[in-house]
TIVO-910052 format. One line per field, with one value per residue (C-alpha): residue in three letters; residue number from 0; x, y, z. Coordinates in steps of 0.001 Angstrom, whole numbers, plus 500000, padded with zeros to 6 digits. Layout:
<recs>
res ALA / ... $
n NUM / ... $
u X / ... $
v Y / ... $
w Z / ... $
</recs>
This chain:
<recs>
res MET / ASP / ASP / GLU / LEU / PRO / LEU / THR / ALA / LEU / ALA / LYS / PRO / LYS / LYS / SER / SER / TYR / ASP / ASP / ASP / LEU / PRO / LEU / ALA / LYS / LEU / ALA / GLY / ALA / ALA / GLY / ALA / LEU / LYS / SER / LYS / GLY / ARG / PRO / ALA / GLY / ALA / LYS / PRO / PRO / ALA / ALA / ALA / GLY / GLN / GLY / THR / PRO / LYS / PRO / ALA / ARG / LYS / LYS / GLU / VAL / SER / SER / SER / SER / ASP / SER / SER / SER / SER / SER / ASP / SER / SER / ASP / SER / SER / SER / GLU / SER / GLY / GLY / LYS / LYS / LYS / VAL / ALA / ASN / LYS / LYS / LYS / ARG / LEU / ARG / LEU / ILE / ALA / LYS / LYS / LYS / VAL / ALA / ALA / GLU / ASP / ASP / GLU / ASP / ASN / THR / ASP / ASN / LYS / ILE / LYS / LYS / LYS / GLU / ARG / THR / PRO / LYS / GLU / GLN / VAL / VAL / VAL / ASP / LEU / LEU / CYS / ARG / TRP / TRP / TYR / ALA / LEU / GLY / ASP / TRP / PRO / PRO / ASN / ASP / PRO / ALA / PHE / TYR / ALA / THR / GLU / LEU / LYS / LYS / ARG / SER / MET / ARG / ARG / VAL / SER / ILE / GLN / GLU / TRP / GLU / TRP / VAL / PRO / GLU / ILE / ASP / ASP / ASN / GLY / LEU / HIS / LYS / VAL / TYR / GLU / LEU / SER / GLN / PHE / LYS / GLY / VAL / TYR / ARG / LYS / GLY / ASP / GLY / GLU / MET / VAL / ASP / ILE / ARG / PRO / MET / ASP / THR / CYS / PRO / SER / TYR / GLN / ASN / PHE / MET / LYS / LYS / ASP / LEU / PRO / GLU / LEU / TYR / GLY / MET / LEU / VAL / GLN / ALA / TYR / GLU / SER / GLN / ILE / LYS / GLU / LEU / ASN / SER / SER / LYS / TYR / TYR / GLU / LYS / ALA / LEU / ASP / THR / THR / LEU / LYS / THR / GLY / LEU / THR / ARG / ILE / ARG / GLU / LYS / ALA / HIS / GLN / ALA / ASN / GLN / MET / LEU / PHE / ASN / THR / GLY / PRO / VAL / ALA / LYS / LYS / ARG / LYS / THR / GLU $
n 0 / 1 / 2 / 3 / 4 / 5 / 6 / 7 / 8 / 9 / 10 / 11 / 12 / 13 / 14 / 15 / 16 / 17 / 18 / 19 / 20 / 21 / 22 / 23 / 24 / 25 / 26 / 27 / 28 / 29 / 30 / 31 / 32 / 33 / 34 / 35 / 36 / 37 / 38 / 39 / 40 / 41 / 42 / 43 / 44 / 45 / 46 / 47 / 48 / 49 / 50 / 51 / 52 / 53 / 54 / 55 / 56 / 57 / 58 / 59 / 60 / 61 / 62 / 63 / 64 / 65 / 66 / 67 / 68 / 69 / 70 / 71 / 72 / 73 / 74 / 75 / 76 / 77 / 78 / 79 / 80 / 81 / 82 / 83 / 84 / 85 / 86 / 87 / 88 / 89 / 90 / 91 / 92 / 93 / 94 / 95 / 96 / 97 / 98 / 99 / 100 / 101 / 102 / 103 / 104 / 105 / 106 / 107 / 108 / 109 / 110 / 111 / 112 / 113 / 114 / 115 / 116 / 117 / 118 / 119 / 120 / 121 / 122 / 123 / 124 / 125 / 126 / 127 / 128 / 129 / 130 / 131 / 132 / 133 / 134 / 135 / 136 / 137 / 138 / 139 / 140 / 141 / 142 / 143 / 144 / 145 / 146 / 147 / 148 / 149 / 150 / 151 / 152 / 153 / 154 / 155 / 156 / 157 / 158 / 159 / 160 / 161 / 162 / 163 / 164 / 165 / 166 / 167 / 168 / 169 / 170 / 171 / 172 / 173 / 174 / 175 / 176 / 177 / 178 / 179 / 180 / 181 / 182 / 183 / 184 / 185 / 186 / 187 / 188 / 189 / 190 / 191 / 192 / 193 / 194 / 195 / 196 / 197 / 198 / 199 / 200 / 201 / 202 / 203 / 204 / 205 / 206 / 207 / 208 / 209 / 210 / 211 / 212 / 213 / 214 / 215 / 216 / 217 / 218 / 219 / 220 / 221 / 222 / 223 / 224 / 225 / 226 / 227 / 228 / 229 / 230 / 231 / 232 / 233 / 234 / 235 / 236 / 237 / 238 / 239 / 240 / 241 / 242 / 243 / 244 / 245 / 246 / 247 / 248 / 249 / 250 / 251 / 252 / 253 / 254 / 255 / 256 / 257 / 258 / 259 / 260 / 261 / 262 / 263 / 264 / 265 / 266 / 267 / 268 / 269 / 270 / 271 / 272 / 273 / 274 / 275 / 276 / 277 / 278 / 279 $
u 537629 / 538740 / 542474 / 541961 / 539759 / 540855 / 542632 / 540036 / 537414 / 539410 / 539875 / 536102 / 534533 / 532004 / 528447 / 526682 / 524443 / 521817 / 518911 / 517555 / 514288 / 515891 / 514140 / 516012 / 515755 / 517785 / 520360 / 520705 / 521016 / 523660 / 525660 / 525511 / 526674 / 529631 / 530659 / 530415 / 532225 / 535636 / 534944 / 534203 / 530705 / 530041 / 533161 / 532721 / 533346 / 536609 / 536361 / 536643 / 539961 / 540234 / 537280 / 538881 / 538870 / 542221 / 543874 / 543067 / 546786 / 547362 / 544376 / 545577 / 549062 / 547707 / 545415 / 548241 / 550497 / 547775 / 547153 / 550869 / 551263 / 548186 / 549367 / 552829 / 551327 / 549151 / 552107 / 554202 / 551445 / 550817 / 554535 / 554837 / 551799 / 553224 / 556574 / 554877 / 552942 / 556138 / 557855 / 554848 / 554663 / 558404 / 558148 / 555185 / 557127 / 560116 / 557862 / 556313 / 559747 / 561016 / 557881 / 558249 / 561932 / 561166 / 558408 / 560761 / 563440 / 560906 / 559741 / 563346 / 564092 / 561001 / 561923 / 565463 / 564150 / 561779 / 564533 / 566958 / 564319 / 563672 / 567386 / 568038 / 568694 / 566744 / 569790 / 570200 / 566520 / 566785 / 569807 / 567943 / 564954 / 567269 / 569111 / 565780 / 565398 / 568780 / 568692 / 565778 / 568007 / 571519 / 570893 / 573101 / 576000 / 578665 / 578771 / 578598 / 581671 / 584198 / 586785 / 586736 / 587460 / 590168 / 591967 / 591706 / 593002 / 595953 / 596858 / 597139 / 599164 / 596245 / 594245 / 590785 / 590578 / 587406 / 586730 / 586746 / 590355 / 591655 / 593551 / 595101 / 596705 / 599853 / 599686 / 601674 / 601623 / 604371 / 603381 / 603738 / 599974 / 598578 / 595417 / 592170 / 588575 / 585445 / 582795 / 579597 / 577404 / 579476 / 580300 / 583798 / 584985 / 587715 / 589712 / 593363 / 594819 / 595826 / 592252 / 592880 / 589862 / 590299 / 587552 / 587915 / 584424 / 584375 / 583817 / 583655 / 580290 / 579020 / 575478 / 576523 / 575620 / 579073 / 579010 / 575478 / 576284 / 578994 / 576369 / 574385 / 570825 / 569186 / 571052 / 569868 / 566275 / 566552 / 567834 / 565054 / 562384 / 563820 / 563797 / 560124 / 559076 / 560905 / 559447 / 555889 / 556400 / 557719 / 554874 / 552216 / 553714 / 554104 / 551647 / 551982 / 550427 / 549097 / 546830 / 547635 / 551370 / 550802 / 548859 / 551563 / 554340 / 552465 / 551823 / 555511 / 556522 / 554364 / 555937 / 559497 / 558871 / 557792 / 560897 / 563115 / 561648 / 562309 / 565903 / 566499 / 565061 / 567311 / 570346 / 569394 / 569118 / 572146 / 574372 / 577203 / 574732 / 573334 / 576850 / 577742 / 574654 / 575555 / 579094 / 577754 $
v 468750 / 471736 / 472030 / 472959 / 469935 / 468231 / 464794 / 463198 / 464114 / 462561 / 459306 / 458802 / 456512 / 457774 / 457115 / 454576 / 455998 / 453366 / 454472 / 452382 / 452120 / 450616 / 447384 / 444082 / 443224 / 446267 / 445389 / 441868 / 443210 / 445660 / 442960 / 440727 / 443531 / 444173 / 440495 / 440221 / 443467 / 442897 / 439161 / 438066 / 437038 / 433306 / 432714 / 430523 / 432191 / 431130 / 428494 / 429569 / 429078 / 425697 / 424204 / 423441 / 419950 / 418063 / 418804 / 416305 / 415655 / 414742 / 412435 / 410738 / 410312 / 408653 / 406458 / 405384 / 404629 / 402480 / 400694 / 400016 / 398619 / 396393 / 395180 / 394520 / 392511 / 390618 / 389792 / 388700 / 386439 / 384968 / 384317 / 382732 / 380543 / 379549 / 378651 / 376417 / 374640 / 374014 / 372542 / 370340 / 369105 / 368361 / 366337 / 364439 / 363586 / 362401 / 360172 / 358635 / 358024 / 356373 / 354227 / 353071 / 352308 / 350149 / 348328 / 347685 / 346323 / 344047 / 342737 / 342157 / 340291 / 338135 / 337393 / 336442 / 334148 / 332443 / 331931 / 330578 / 328210 / 326872 / 326469 / 324469 / 320777 / 318371 / 318094 / 321860 / 322242 / 319665 / 321487 / 324812 / 323273 / 321632 / 324882 / 326391 / 323794 / 322086 / 322359 / 319867 / 317257 / 317964 / 319357 / 322046 / 323428 / 324276 / 321397 / 322198 / 320194 / 322062 / 319277 / 319678 / 323425 / 323015 / 320490 / 322715 / 325740 / 323769 / 322760 / 326482 / 327227 / 329045 / 328790 / 330061 / 332797 / 334345 / 338068 / 338421 / 337207 / 338681 / 341602 / 339482 / 336660 / 336845 / 336981 / 333731 / 331115 / 328705 / 326273 / 328927 / 329234 / 332637 / 333810 / 334229 / 334908 / 333453 / 335601 / 334866 / 335338 / 332968 / 329560 / 328432 / 331935 / 333580 / 336807 / 337366 / 340293 / 342096 / 341822 / 338930 / 336628 / 332840 / 330597 / 326902 / 325679 / 322380 / 323628 / 320124 / 319596 / 323126 / 323166 / 325037 / 324787 / 323461 / 320707 / 319591 / 319427 / 316881 / 314393 / 311965 / 312789 / 309918 / 311002 / 314578 / 313438 / 311355 / 314381 / 316549 / 313987 / 313941 / 317749 / 317927 / 315272 / 317031 / 320408 / 319043 / 317345 / 320535 / 322581 / 320256 / 320571 / 324354 / 326875 / 328810 / 326023 / 327061 / 324709 / 326233 / 325751 / 322194 / 321398 / 322935 / 320975 / 317686 / 318253 / 319008 / 315910 / 313667 / 315109 / 314749 / 311142 / 310259 / 311861 / 310180 / 306792 / 307528 / 308550 / 305341 / 303257 / 304984 / 304408 / 300780 / 300307 / 302349 / 302597 / 300464 / 297820 / 297362 / 297063 / 294459 / 292420 / 292485 / 291255 / 288427 $
w 128759 / 130744 / 131221 / 134816 / 135615 / 138843 / 138561 / 140763 / 138283 / 135492 / 137470 / 137938 / 135355 / 133047 / 133911 / 131856 / 129313 / 130154 / 132227 / 135070 / 133267 / 130120 / 129027 / 129515 / 125806 / 124888 / 127544 / 126108 / 122592 / 123652 / 125435 / 122364 / 120186 / 122424 / 122351 / 118608 / 117998 / 116465 / 115431 / 111873 / 111095 / 111533 / 113656 / 116786 / 120154 / 121890 / 124614 / 128207 / 129965 / 131699 / 129816 / 126434 / 124888 / 124229 / 120975 / 118217 / 117559 / 121228 / 121247 / 118088 / 119548 / 122700 / 120664 / 118343 / 121329 / 122893 / 119617 / 119121 / 122654 / 122281 / 118884 / 120347 / 123225 / 120784 / 118553 / 121550 / 122875 / 119435 / 118873 / 122339 / 121666 / 118299 / 119917 / 122496 / 119764 / 117801 / 120862 / 121641 / 118057 / 118042 / 121263 / 119853 / 116682 / 118743 / 120859 / 117767 / 116221 / 119431 / 119657 / 116054 / 116627 / 119681 / 117793 / 114876 / 117221 / 118922 / 115561 / 114518 / 117760 / 117378 / 113781 / 114806 / 117529 / 115133 / 112568 / 115180 / 116508 / 112994 / 112344 / 115542 / 115277 / 117557 / 119814 / 120064 / 120925 / 123709 / 125121 / 125073 / 126896 / 129431 / 130164 / 131277 / 134090 / 134545 / 138371 / 138447 / 136758 / 138079 / 141532 / 143066 / 141109 / 142089 / 144597 / 148284 / 149346 / 151553 / 151167 / 147385 / 147567 / 150228 / 148004 / 144943 / 146856 / 148184 / 144630 / 143873 / 147060 / 148683 / 151876 / 152758 / 155424 / 156824 / 156554 / 160351 / 160674 / 157416 / 158987 / 161750 / 159774 / 157630 / 153861 / 153608 / 156363 / 157401 / 154645 / 151937 / 151322 / 150329 / 152017 / 150046 / 151056 / 149441 / 147773 / 149653 / 146588 / 144392 / 145778 / 144753 / 143764 / 145867 / 145899 / 146852 / 148781 / 145586 / 144214 / 141809 / 141463 / 141719 / 140321 / 141279 / 140406 / 138472 / 134937 / 133462 / 135212 / 134610 / 133152 / 130034 / 126363 / 125436 / 128062 / 127199 / 123495 / 124290 / 125510 / 123357 / 122358 / 124327 / 127487 / 126989 / 126538 / 129726 / 131663 / 130231 / 131230 / 134766 / 134869 / 133795 / 136335 / 139191 / 138217 / 138153 / 141523 / 143108 / 141607 / 143043 / 146537 / 146334 / 147797 / 144527 / 142491 / 139072 / 137191 / 133789 / 134326 / 135550 / 132367 / 130163 / 131890 / 131646 / 127946 / 127397 / 129410 / 127218 / 124069 / 125435 / 126482 / 122947 / 121474 / 124070 / 123092 / 119405 / 120167 / 122140 / 119314 / 116804 / 119029 / 119434 / 115675 / 114570 / 117628 / 118993 / 120216 / 116715 / 115239 / 117849 / 116988 / 113313 / 113984 / 116103 $
</recs>
């Protein structure tokens, strides 16, 4: 270059050495040569900016994170399912244990009842049968007799006062009688102002096991026959008549009548009447 060459001339690019009439094949070959210049043989060309694929390490990290989360969810769901199964199995075992316990208690109760029934004497069995239907033989108890209760209360220095007048009458009247009110659900049972309960029912006529056991066997059989007859009569006049129950009661009445006859015969042969005949 000439030292005195203008700057504008230096700034102009050099003209391409390619002629306009140069074949396209040579142009392509020249371009390929320029691209491959400065790169080892067999090396792959670099990817264009913005079009590269994700790095393998990043892909592996995402994949491992996804796998770990899915495995965690799977383990959580499996553990939750296993816990529910354990709870269900435990409840099922408890139900079976409770069912077996109830069945065992029922069997024990039935066994006890059978043993007690076998151990009962004829008199005890009559008393048990009579306690199931005593009201057909004895009538109402306690008795519905106001004079009886007034007399018994007076013996205890008490007087009966209605609930309506309770707040308006004195605790003790001029005769020295304390006020009491009757319990509507229990005839013959009263309560004082301080809450003390007073029971004046006639306990000597109470239809209890102790009182029935004091009676003779023939008398008990007679009461039981009367109870069966009254029960059958009431059943036949009831709108809730049941033929099966009527048959059962009549069968039981026949059996009780036979036993009552046997008890009377035994009393006649071994009782006070028989002893009196022997002395005569």
